[in-house]
C-alpha positions as CSV (number, residue, x, y, z in Angstrom):
1,M,231.8,-1.8,-30.3
2,A,234.7,-4.2,-31.8
3,V,235.0,-5.9,-28.5
4,M,231.5,-6.9,-28.7
5,L,231.7,-8.2,-32.4
6,V,235.0,-9.8,-32.1
7,P,233.7,-12.8,-29.8
8,I,230.8,-13.9,-31.5
9,P,232.8,-16.0,-34.5
10,L,235.2,-17.0,-31.7
11,L,232.2,-18.7,-29.5
12,L,230.6,-20.2,-32.7
13,L,233.7,-21.5,-33.8
14,H,234.6,-23.0,-30.3
15,Q,231.4,-24.5,-29.7
16,H,231.2,-26.0,-32.9
17,H,235.3,-27.5,-31.9
18,N,234.0,-29.1,-29.1
19,H,230.8,-30.7,-30.2
20,E,232.3,-32.1,-33.9
21,H,233.8,-35.4,-32.2
22,E,230.3,-35.4,-29.3
23,H,227.6,-35.4,-31.8
24,P,228.1,-35.6,-35.6
25,S,226.0,-32.9,-37.3
26,P,225.8,-30.9,-40.7
27,V,228.5,-28.0,-40.4
28,A,226.9,-24.6,-38.8
29,P,226.4,-22.1,-41.2
30,Q,228.8,-19.6,-40.9
31,P,228.2,-15.9,-39.9
32,T,227.8,-13.7,-43.5
33,M,228.9,-10.2,-44.0
34,A,225.0,-9.2,-43.8
35,S,224.8,-10.6,-40.6
36,Y,227.7,-8.4,-39.0
37,Y,226.3,-5.6,-40.8
38,T,223.2,-5.8,-39.2
39,L,224.4,-6.8,-35.7
40,L,226.3,-2.9,-36.0
41,L,223.6,-1.2,-37.5
42,A,221.3,-2.4,-34.6
43,L,224.4,-1.4,-31.9
44,L,224.9,1.8,-34.0
45,C,221.3,3.2,-34.4
46,P,220.5,3.5,-30.5
47,L,224.6,5.0,-30.0
48,L,223.4,7.7,-33.0
49,L,219.9,8.7,-32.1
50,L,221.5,9.3,-28.2
51,L,224.4,11.8,-29.9
52,I,222.1,13.7,-31.8
53,K,219.6,14.3,-28.8
54,L,222.6,15.4,-27.0
55,C,223.5,18.0,-29.6
56,R,220.2,19.4,-30.3
57,A,220.0,19.3,-26.0
58,K,220.8,22.9,-24.6
59,T,223.3,22.5,-21.6
60,R,222.9,24.3,-18.2
61,D,225.7,26.6,-19.3
62,D,223.7,27.7,-22.7
63,E,220.9,28.2,-20.8
64,L,222.7,30.8,-18.5
65,F,223.7,32.5,-21.8
66,D,220.0,32.6,-23.1
67,K,219.0,34.3,-19.6
68,L,221.7,36.7,-18.9
69,P,223.0,39.4,-21.1
70,S,226.1,38.0,-23.0
71,P,228.4,40.2,-25.4
72,P,228.3,38.8,-29.2
73,G,231.5,37.2,-30.7
74,R,231.9,34.2,-28.1
75,L,234.3,31.9,-30.0
76,P,234.4,27.8,-29.7
77,V,237.0,27.0,-26.9
78,I,238.4,30.4,-25.5
79,G,234.8,32.1,-25.5
80,H,235.0,35.8,-24.6
81,L,238.9,35.2,-24.0
82,H,239.7,37.6,-27.3
83,L,237.6,40.9,-25.9
84,I,239.6,41.1,-22.9
85,G,242.8,43.4,-23.1
86,S,245.8,43.6,-20.7
87,L,243.6,45.6,-18.0
88,P,241.1,43.5,-17.7
89,Y,238.8,45.8,-15.3
90,V,239.0,47.9,-18.2
91,S,237.6,45.6,-20.9
92,F,234.8,44.5,-18.1
93,R,234.1,48.0,-17.9
94,E,233.3,48.8,-21.3
95,L,231.6,45.5,-22.3
96,A,229.3,46.2,-19.5
97,I,228.6,49.2,-20.2
98,K,227.7,48.2,-24.0
99,H,225.7,44.8,-22.7
100,G,224.8,44.1,-18.9
101,P,225.3,47.2,-16.7
102,D,224.0,44.9,-13.6
103,L,224.9,41.4,-14.8
104,M,226.8,40.2,-17.5
105,L,228.1,36.6,-18.4
106,L,231.1,35.7,-20.1
107,R,232.7,32.1,-20.6
108,L,236.2,32.6,-20.4
109,G,237.9,30.0,-21.8
110,T,235.5,27.0,-20.9
111,V,234.3,28.7,-17.3
112,P,231.1,31.2,-17.4
113,T,232.1,34.0,-15.5
114,L,229.7,36.5,-14.2
115,V,230.6,40.2,-13.8
116,V,228.7,42.6,-11.5
117,S,229.0,46.2,-12.2
118,S,226.3,47.9,-9.9
119,A,225.9,48.0,-6.3
120,R,222.4,46.7,-6.3
121,A,223.9,43.5,-8.2
122,A,226.8,43.5,-5.7
123,Q,224.3,43.8,-3.0
124,A,222.5,40.8,-3.8
125,I,225.6,38.6,-4.6
126,L,227.5,39.7,-1.7
127,R,225.1,40.2,1.0
128,T,221.9,38.2,-0.1
129,N,223.2,35.3,-1.3
130,D,227.0,35.8,0.6
131,H,226.7,32.1,1.4
132,V,226.9,30.7,-1.9
133,F,229.7,33.1,-3.3
134,A,231.9,32.2,0.3
135,S,234.5,29.7,-1.0
136,R,236.8,30.7,-4.0
137,T,237.1,28.4,-7.0
138,Y,239.9,25.6,-6.2
139,S,243.6,26.2,-7.6
140,A,246.3,23.6,-7.5
141,V,248.8,27.1,-7.5
142,T,246.9,28.7,-4.4
143,D,246.7,25.1,-2.9
144,I,250.8,24.9,-2.8
145,L,251.6,28.6,-2.0
146,F,249.4,28.5,1.1
147,Y,249.8,25.0,2.2
148,G,246.5,23.1,1.2
149,S,244.5,26.6,0.9
150,S,244.3,26.6,5.0
151,D,244.9,30.3,5.2
152,V,242.0,32.9,5.9
153,A,241.6,34.0,2.5
154,F,241.8,30.8,0.3
155,S,240.3,28.1,2.6
156,P,236.8,27.1,1.5
157,Y,234.0,28.0,3.5
158,G,233.3,25.9,6.3
159,E,234.2,25.3,10.1
160,Y,238.0,25.7,9.7
161,W,237.8,29.0,7.8
162,R,235.5,30.0,11.2
163,Q,238.3,28.8,13.2
164,V,240.5,31.0,11.2
165,K,239.2,34.1,10.9
166,K,238.3,33.8,14.3
167,I,242.4,33.7,15.1
168,A,242.8,36.6,12.9
169,T,240.1,38.7,14.5
170,T,240.4,38.1,18.3
171,H,244.3,36.9,18.6
172,L,246.2,39.0,15.8
173,L,244.1,42.1,14.0
174,T,242.5,43.3,17.7
175,N,242.7,46.9,18.5
176,K,245.0,46.7,21.2
177,K,247.4,44.6,19.5
178,V,247.7,47.2,16.6
179,R,248.4,49.6,18.7
180,S,250.9,47.4,20.8
181,Y,253.1,48.0,17.2
182,S,252.6,51.4,17.3
183,R,256.4,52.3,18.5
184,A,257.7,50.4,15.6
185,R,255.7,52.2,13.3
186,Q,257.0,55.4,14.2
187,Q,260.1,54.1,14.2
188,E,259.8,53.6,10.7
189,V,258.4,56.8,9.9
190,R,261.3,58.6,11.5
191,L,263.8,56.9,9.1
192,V,261.7,57.2,6.1
193,M,261.7,60.5,7.1
194,A,265.4,60.6,7.4
195,R,265.9,58.9,4.0
196,I,263.5,61.9,2.3
197,N,265.7,64.5,4.2
198,E,269.1,63.2,3.0
199,A,267.6,63.2,-0.7
200,A,266.5,66.7,0.0
201,V,270.0,67.8,1.2
202,A,271.9,66.0,-1.5
203,R,269.3,67.4,-4.3
204,T,269.1,64.0,-5.4
205,T,265.7,62.1,-6.3
206,V,263.7,59.8,-4.5
207,D,262.3,56.6,-5.6
208,L,259.0,56.5,-3.5
209,S,258.1,53.1,-4.8
210,E,261.3,51.8,-3.2
211,L,261.0,53.4,-0.4
212,L,257.2,52.6,0.1
213,N,257.7,49.1,-0.3
214,W,261.1,49.2,2.5
215,F,258.5,51.0,4.6
216,T,255.2,48.8,4.5
217,N,257.8,45.5,4.5
218,D,259.9,46.6,7.4
219,I,256.6,47.3,9.5
220,V,254.4,44.2,8.6
221,C,257.8,41.6,9.4
222,H,258.3,43.4,12.7
223,A,254.3,42.4,13.8
224,V,254.5,39.2,12.3
225,S,258.1,38.1,13.3
226,G,259.3,40.6,15.5
227,K,262.4,41.2,13.3
228,F,263.2,44.0,10.7
229,F,264.3,42.0,8.0
230,R,266.2,44.7,6.5
231,E,268.4,44.9,9.4
232,E,269.4,41.1,8.8
233,G,269.7,41.5,5.3
234,Q,266.7,39.4,4.6
235,N,264.6,42.0,3.0
236,Q,265.5,41.7,-0.7
237,M,264.6,37.7,-0.2
238,F,261.3,38.8,1.6
239,W,260.4,41.2,-1.3
240,E,260.9,38.5,-4.2
241,L,259.0,36.1,-2.4
242,I,256.0,38.2,-1.9
243,Q,256.4,39.4,-6.2
244,A,256.6,35.7,-7.1
245,N,253.4,35.2,-4.8
246,S,251.5,38.2,-6.5
247,L,252.4,37.1,-10.1
248,L,251.4,33.8,-9.5
249,L,248.3,34.8,-8.0
250,G,247.3,37.5,-10.4
251,G,248.6,36.5,-14.0
252,F,247.7,34.5,-16.2
253,N,246.6,30.8,-15.1
254,L,245.8,28.2,-17.2
255,E,243.7,26.5,-14.8
256,D,241.7,29.4,-14.1
257,Y,240.2,29.3,-18.2
258,F,240.8,25.5,-18.6
259,P,240.6,23.7,-15.3
260,N,240.0,20.4,-17.6
261,L,243.1,20.8,-19.2
262,A,244.8,21.4,-15.9
263,R,243.8,18.1,-14.5
264,V,246.3,16.4,-17.0
265,T,249.4,15.1,-15.3
266,T,251.6,16.5,-17.7
267,V,250.2,19.9,-17.9
268,R,249.4,20.1,-14.0
269,R,253.0,19.7,-13.6
270,L,254.2,22.3,-15.8
271,L,251.5,24.6,-14.0
272,C,252.9,23.9,-10.6
273,A,256.4,24.0,-10.9
274,K,257.2,27.6,-10.4
275,A,254.8,27.8,-7.6
276,H,256.2,24.7,-6.1
277,N,260.1,26.3,-6.1
278,V,258.3,29.4,-4.2
279,N,256.9,27.7,-1.8
280,K,260.4,25.8,-1.0
281,R,261.8,29.1,-0.5
282,W,259.2,30.0,1.9
283,D,259.6,26.9,3.7
284,Q,263.0,28.2,4.6
285,L,262.3,31.4,6.0
286,L,259.1,30.1,7.8
287,D,260.8,27.4,9.3
288,K,263.7,29.1,10.9
289,L,261.1,31.8,12.2
290,I,259.0,29.6,13.8
291,D,262.1,27.4,15.2
292,D,263.8,30.4,16.6
293,H,260.9,31.5,18.3
294,A,259.8,28.2,19.7
295,T,263.4,28.1,21.2
296,K,262.7,31.2,22.8
297,R,259.2,30.3,24.1
298,S,260.6,27.5,25.7
299,S,263.4,29.9,27.5
300,S,261.1,32.2,28.5
301,V,257.6,33.5,29.6
302,L,256.1,35.5,27.1
303,D,253.1,38.3,27.7
304,L,251.1,38.1,24.8
305,D,249.6,41.5,25.1
306,N,252.9,43.2,24.9
307,E,255.0,44.5,22.0
308,E,257.5,41.8,22.2
309,S,254.6,39.2,21.5
310,D,254.3,39.2,17.6
311,F,251.8,36.7,15.3
312,I,254.2,34.0,15.6
313,D,254.4,34.1,19.5
314,V,250.3,34.1,19.0
315,L,249.7,31.2,16.6
316,L,252.0,29.2,18.6
317,S,250.3,29.7,22.0
318,I,247.3,28.9,20.5
319,Q,248.5,26.2,18.5
320,H,247.0,23.1,20.4
321,E,243.8,25.2,21.4
322,Y,242.9,25.6,17.9
323,G,244.3,21.9,16.2
324,L,246.7,24.2,13.9
325,T,249.0,22.2,12.5
326,R,252.6,23.7,11.8
327,D,251.9,24.0,7.7
328,N,248.3,26.0,9.2
329,V,250.7,28.2,11.0
330,K,252.7,29.1,7.6
331,A,250.1,29.6,5.6
332,I,248.5,32.2,8.1
333,L,251.7,33.4,8.1
334,V,252.1,33.8,4.6
335,I,249.2,35.5,4.1
336,M,249.5,38.2,6.6
337,F,252.5,38.9,5.0
338,E,251.1,39.6,1.5
339,G,248.0,40.7,2.7
340,G,249.6,43.4,4.6
341,T,252.7,44.4,2.4
342,D,251.3,44.3,-1.2
343,T,248.0,45.6,-0.5
344,A,249.0,48.4,1.9
345,Y,252.5,49.0,-0.6
346,I,250.1,49.9,-3.7
347,E,247.7,51.8,-1.8
348,L,250.3,54.2,-0.5
349,E,252.0,54.6,-4.2
350,Y,248.5,55.0,-5.5
351,A,247.5,57.8,-3.0
352,M,250.8,59.6,-3.5
353,A,250.6,59.8,-7.3
354,E,246.9,61.4,-7.1
355,L,248.4,63.8,-4.7
356,I,251.3,64.6,-7.4
357,R,249.0,64.5,-10.1
358,K,246.3,66.8,-8.6
359,P,247.9,70.0,-6.6
360,Q,244.6,71.1,-5.4
361,L,244.4,67.9,-3.5
362,M,247.7,67.8,-2.2
363,A,246.7,71.5,-0.8
364,K,243.7,70.5,0.7
365,L,245.5,67.7,2.5
366,Q,248.6,69.8,3.6
367,A,246.1,72.9,5.1
368,E,244.4,69.7,7.1
369,V,247.5,68.5,8.1
370,R,248.9,72.6,9.5
371,S,245.3,72.6,11.3
372,V,245.9,69.4,13.2
373,V,249.5,69.5,13.4
374,P,251.8,72.1,16.0
375,R,254.6,73.8,14.7
376,G,258.0,72.9,15.0
377,Q,256.5,69.0,15.3
378,E,258.1,66.7,13.0
379,I,256.3,63.9,12.8
380,V,252.1,63.5,13.0
381,T,251.2,61.1,15.6
382,E,248.8,58.6,14.8
383,E,246.6,60.2,17.6
384,Q,246.7,63.3,15.4
385,L,245.6,61.3,12.6
386,G,242.3,60.6,14.2
387,R,241.5,64.7,13.9
388,M,242.1,64.2,9.9
389,P,239.4,63.1,8.4
390,Y,240.5,64.1,4.8
């Protein structure tokens, strides 16, 4: 408004100055303070009326909160964040029992968040309306860690995602391909059993978390890159990268709750600094692996169905067919490392913890194993596992 008011007296003075010598006339009346106030009021009134209307009007989010169950106590700015404890899934369950056994709407920061708690509601969302919820919300951290979110887990729903999913299901994770790594898995199982046996003979404790982590690391690394990182002394670096990814993806991220604030350049730079550092370390590891495989491919012809062809070999062989860039290949490799190692290790650790906590379950499992595996056989084979439903 100041910009609009200031030129008026200047314009009047300019016109008066230009014409005072050409056509002598009585001095034009100067604008008074009353005229300024009248003009200001004329400009402000419509703006005030518009502001009042906007304040009274309900936003789309407000209408959603009127339609769906929502816990009381929503605060300005942070919404329901103060109701969420250190274990969010426990907090969600407790809130859902009280306020929304099927669907419950929360505002976490500025983000409306729908909590789905029943099988019926989950089916409606994940099956009936699957296409609506197929894409994840954009995240700058994810975009950095997975090379523009070009992996199979975080890429937006569309043609590229369908292509990457096809690569995973028809080239990387087929039954034939999984079976081709059985000898490597058996080798790792023998190493684990030998380590447990050594600890038993020496009457020392075994850190199962460390052992299972080491076990899953080696199996996934061999399938993805054809290498046992433990043998090359890289297992610690690899584990640190997996952990760094998990912390960045699963930890508190301001962007998840205040996306508009995260778009501010300074804030964005601070949020993404650690992700850039982790991505650089992944780059060093993956570039070396890809270059080694490219060199090996140029000097020999590989059978992509045999045990020697790992995920990197397969991706390089189909790179031009699917139009994959080097960053696309690296994004797929990172998610394979991340998903294959972290989830498998956590599942094994939880399963062992439950068996130790519940002796009756341990006894049931032992009885099933002994009914299938002949006495004297040291290690259960993968074929025998198929005959153990429990």
